[in-house]
C-alpha positions in Angstrom: -12.2 19.1 24.0 -10.0 18.5 20.9 -11.7 19.2 17.6 -10.1 17.8 14.5 -9.8 20.4 11.7 -11.0 19.2 8.4 -9.1 19.9 5.1 -12.1 19.2 2.9 -15.6 20.4 2.9 -18.4 22.5 1.3 -17.9 26.2 1.2 -20.8 28.4 2.3 -20.8 31.4 0.1 -21.7 34.9 1.3 -21.9 36.7 -2.1 -23.7 34.2 -4.3 -24.2 36.7 -7.1 -20.5 36.7 -7.8 -20.2 32.9 -8.1 -20.5 31.3 -11.5 -21.9 27.8 -11.2 -24.0 26.2 -8.5 -23.2 28.0 -5.2 -24.5 25.1 -3.2 -21.8 22.7 -4.7 -18.6 24.6 -3.8 -16.1 22.1 -2.5 -12.6 22.9 -1.0 -10.0 20.2 -1.0 -7.4 22.0 1.2 -7.2 24.8 3.7 -5.3 26.8 1.1 -8.3 26.5 -1.3 -10.6 27.5 1.5 -8.6 30.6 2.2 -8.6 31.6 -1.5 -12.4 31.0 -1.6 -12.9 33.4 1.3 -10.7 35.9 -0.4 -12.7 35.7 -3.6 -16.0 35.8 -1.8 -15.2 38.8 0.3 -12.9 40.9 -1.9 -14.8 43.8 -3.7 -12.3 43.7 -6.6 -13.4 40.2 -7.4 -16.3 40.6 -9.8 -17.0 36.9 -10.4 -15.3 33.6 -9.5 -15.8 29.9 -9.7 -14.2 26.7 -8.3 -13.6 23.8 -10.7 -16.0 25.4 -13.2 -13.7 25.5 -16.1 -12.6 22.2 -17.7 -9.6 22.0 -20.1 -8.6 19.0 -22.2 -5.0 17.9 -22.0 -2.8 15.1 -23.4 -1.4 13.0 -20.6 2.3 12.0 -21.1 1.6 8.9 -19.1 -0.9 7.2 -21.3 -1.0 9.5 -24.4 -4.8 10.0 -23.9 -6.9 13.1 -23.6 -8.0 13.8 -20.0 -10.0 16.6 -18.4 -8.3 19.2 -16.2 -10.6 20.9 -13.7 -8.7 24.1 -12.9 -9.0 25.0 -9.2 -10.3 28.6 -9.8 -11.6 31.1 -12.4 -11.5 34.7 -11.2 -12.5 38.0 -12.9 -11.0 41.0 -11.1 -11.2 44.7 -11.5 -7.6 45.9 -11.4 -6.5 49.1 -9.7 -6.5 50.9 -13.0 -10.2 50.0 -13.4 -9.7 47.3 -16.1 -11.0 43.8 -15.8 -8.7 40.8 -16.0 -9.6 37.1 -15.9 -7.4 34.4 -14.4 -7.3 30.7 -14.1 -5.6 29.8 -10.8 -4.2 26.5 -9.6 -3.3 26.1 -6.0 -0.4 23.7 -5.2 2.1 23.1 -2.5 5.4 24.8 -3.4 7.2 21.4 -3.5 4.9 20.3 -6.4 5.7 23.2 -8.7 9.4 22.2 -8.9 10.7 19.3 -10.9 11.6 16.3 -8.6 15.3 16.0 -8.0 16.8 12.6 -8.9 17.8 10.7 -5.8 20.8 8.5 -5.5 18.5 5.5 -5.7 15.4 5.4 -7.9 12.4 4.6 -5.7 8.7 4.0 -6.5 8.0 7.3 -4.8 10.4 9.1 -7.1 8.8 7.5 -10.1 5.4 8.6 -9.0 6.7 12.1 -8.4 8.1 12.2 -11.9 4.8 10.9 -13.3 2.8 13.5 -11.4 5.2 16.3 -12.5 4.8 15.3 -16.2 1.0 15.2 -15.9 1.0 18.6 -14.1 3.2 20.1 -16.8 0.8 19.0 -19.5 -2.2 20.4 -17.6 -0.5 23.7 -17.0 0.6 24.0 -20.6 -2.9 23.4 -21.8 -4.3 25.9 -19.3 -1.7 28.5 -20.4 -2.7 28.1 -24.0 -6.4 28.2 -23.1 -5.8 31.5 -21.3 -3.6 33.0 -24.0 -6.4 32.3 -26.6 -8.8 34.4 -24.5 -6.6 37.2 -23.2 -6.6 35.7 -19.7 -3.7 34.7 -17.4 -2.9 31.3 -15.8 -1.3 31.4 -12.4 -0.1 28.8 -9.9 -0.3 29.9 -6.3 1.5 28.2 -3.4 1.4 28.5 0.3 4.0 31.3 -0.1 1.7 33.4 -2.3 -1.2 32.8 0.2 1.0 33.8 3.1 0.6 30.4 4.7 4.3 29.6 5.0 4.5 31.0 8.5 
């Protein structure tokens, strides 16, 4: 029998003590996010983590208003040298971390891609500043970083 694989759902945490936030309300929105959640949950170097627990205000270039950016992940890791480092991590398809290329003919799809690119740039700039002010790091991971391109 064919079983349809879902790309969204609730994550059932194993190590609830490591999770910041409500461990019964962890939602993944892609299989990439699910894979990262499993890594955070099971990796002994991860001291604490959260999914969409940190909210950063950003100015949208589309409407010039302040919006709220729910960053995909917060992670605190003990590095190999024994030091702790905090990260904010966004997971995106590789094609969304590159500026859209202008086609020969401007289409509604291209206009929407440019709009999305502008909003993402604003979000990522705000997240980078948020992290710099705290001594954290902001990272964008793609399927390539998660070894999902194969």
